[in-house]
C-alpha positions as CSV (number, residue, x, y, z in Angstrom):
1,M,3.5,9.1,6.1
2,K,6.0,9.2,3.3
3,K,3.4,11.1,1.2
4,L,3.0,13.7,3.9
5,I,6.7,14.2,4.2
6,L,7.1,14.5,0.5
7,V,4.2,16.9,0.1
8,T,5.6,19.0,3.0
9,V,9.1,19.1,1.5
10,L,7.7,20.1,-2.0
11,A,5.4,22.8,-0.6
12,L,8.2,24.3,1.5
13,G,10.6,24.2,-1.5
14,I,8.1,26.1,-3.5
15,M,7.5,28.6,-0.8
16,G,11.3,28.9,-0.2
17,S,11.9,29.7,-3.8
18,A,9.4,32.6,-3.8
19,A,10.9,36.0,-4.0
20,C,11.7,37.4,-0.5
21,T,13.2,40.7,-1.7
22,N,10.3,42.8,-0.5
23,M,10.3,41.3,3.0
24,N,12.0,42.8,6.0
25,K,14.4,40.7,8.2
26,T,11.6,39.8,10.7
27,Q,9.4,38.4,7.9
28,Q,12.3,36.5,6.3
29,G,13.2,35.0,9.7
30,A,9.6,34.0,10.4
31,L,9.3,32.3,7.0
32,S,12.6,30.5,7.2
33,G,12.1,29.5,10.8
34,G,8.6,28.3,10.1
35,A,9.8,26.1,7.2
36,I,12.7,24.6,9.1
37,G,10.5,24.1,12.2
38,A,7.8,22.4,10.2
39,L,10.2,20.0,8.6
40,G,12.0,19.3,11.9
41,G,8.7,18.8,13.7
42,A,7.3,16.4,11.1
43,G,10.5,14.5,11.1
44,I,10.8,14.1,14.8
45,A,7.1,13.2,15.1
46,A,7.5,10.6,12.4
47,I,10.5,9.0,14.1
48,A,8.8,9.1,17.5
49,G,5.7,7.4,16.1
50,G,3.4,10.4,16.5
51,S,1.4,12.4,14.0
52,G,3.6,14.1,11.4
53,T,0.9,16.7,10.8
54,T,0.8,17.7,14.5
55,G,4.6,17.8,14.6
56,A,4.7,20.0,11.6
57,I,2.2,22.4,12.9
58,I,3.9,22.7,16.3
59,G,7.3,22.9,14.9
60,G,6.3,25.4,12.3
61,A,4.7,27.7,14.8
62,A,7.7,27.5,17.2
63,G,10.1,28.0,14.3
64,A,8.2,31.0,12.9
65,I,8.2,32.7,16.3
66,T,11.9,32.0,16.9
67,G,12.8,33.0,13.4
68,A,10.9,36.3,13.7
69,I,12.7,37.1,16.9
70,Y,16.0,36.3,15.4
71,G,15.3,38.3,12.3
72,H,14.1,41.3,14.2
73,N,17.3,41.3,16.3
74,K,19.6,40.9,13.3
């Protein structure tokens, strides 16, 4: 489980450091929301004793949708 969390954090760190200058606010919100949601979902699932992968997928999807809506309205 610790390897999964470490790999997820590193992958999101690399994606987060990618240039976002050519993205509009909706795309930036979706990317940021997805990353935050995936980390949160994996963390909550790991604490609750569930699958970190499943938590990351569900959290990432929910975060991307929420982030896209927020970015679009901004």
